[in-house]
N, C-alpha and C positions, 0 to 999 in steps of 0.2 A: 529527034530529041537526043538523048545521051548515047554514047558509043563506048566500046571497050577502051579506046584511046582517051576518052574523057575520064574514065575510071582510073586508068594508069596515071594520067597527068595529075589528077587530084590526089590520089593515094600516095604517089611517090613525092608529092610536094609536102607531105606531112613528115615531121622529124623522125628519123631513124626507121622509116618504113622501107621494106624490101619487097621485091617481087620474086616469086619462085620462078626459076628458069624454065621449067618444063610445063607450066600451066598458069592459068590466070588466077593467081592467088597473091594477096598482099598481106603482110604481117608487120607488126611492130614488136620488136624484141621477141620474136618467135611466137607471138600470139596472133592468131588469124583475125583480120578485121573485115576482109571482103574476098569473095571468090566467085568464079564462074560456077553455076549450079544447074546444069541441064536437068530437066525433069526425067525421072526414072519411071519404069513401068508401074510401080506401086503408086507413084505420084499421079501419073496419068489416070490410073484407075480411080484414085480418090477424088481427083478434080473433075473427072468426067468431061462433059462438053465445055466446061469453063476453063479447061487447061489452056494456058497461053502457048503460042508457038514460036515466039521470038526469043532473043537472048535473055537469060535469067541470071541475075546477080544475087548472091547470098551476102548478107551483111549482118554483123553483130549489132545488137542494140544494147543499151545500158541495162535493161531489165524487161520482165514480161509486161509491165505496165506500158512501157514505151512501145513495145511490139503491138499490143492491143490498140493503142492510140493510133499508130500508123495504119493498121488494118481498118479501123473505123473511119479514119480521115480520108483515105483515098484507095478504096478497093479496086479501082481501075489500074493502079500502079503496084500496090503492095498486096501480097498474099502469103499464104503458108500452106504446108502440107502436114499430114499426121506425123511424118518423120521429125518435124521440128516442134511438136507439142511439148510444152514445158521447157523449151530451150530459148534463150534470148537471142534469136536470129530471125531475120525477115527475108522473104524472097521479093525481088523487085523485077518488074518487066522493064528491062533496061531501055527499050525503045519507046517507053511511055513516060519516063521520068524526066523532068526538066534538069538542066545542068545545075542551076542553083540549088535545087532540092537534092540532087545527087551529092553535091559538095557538102551540104548540111548533114546528110546521112553518113557520108564517109568520115567527116570530122567527128561526129558523135560515136561512130564505131571505133575510131582511133582513140578517142578519149576514154571509152569503156575498156579498152585493152592496154593502153599505154601505162607504163609505170607511173605512179602518182607524182614523183618528182618531175618527170618529163612532161606530164600533162599540165602540171601547175606552171612550169616554165613557159610552155606553149601558150596557155591562156593569158599569162602576164604579158607576153610579147604582143598579143593581139589587141590589147587595150590601148 
């Protein structure tokens, strides 16, 4: 399915998106849209036997409603941990998400974080 190279290609294809040099993080105008998020000890304890072991992508979502919808829609791909309770971000099993779905997720993350003027321009150009 998707790889870090897919994340990089999609994210850097969005206007004014940058990649942090020392880690897998992508930002628009200094606002984080997606990042590598290895599971920590507390995450592993909270998830127990259901903790995934592949690469994990963290991504912003527009709001908590969008997060809940993703969690309900495809729990084999999307998950969360107590660390992200009340925060508009989702965790993704990168090796289980399709490339089109990854692109949709990253575009939505970008739209949630981009300045309104830039987002409006981007959407107008896509029509």
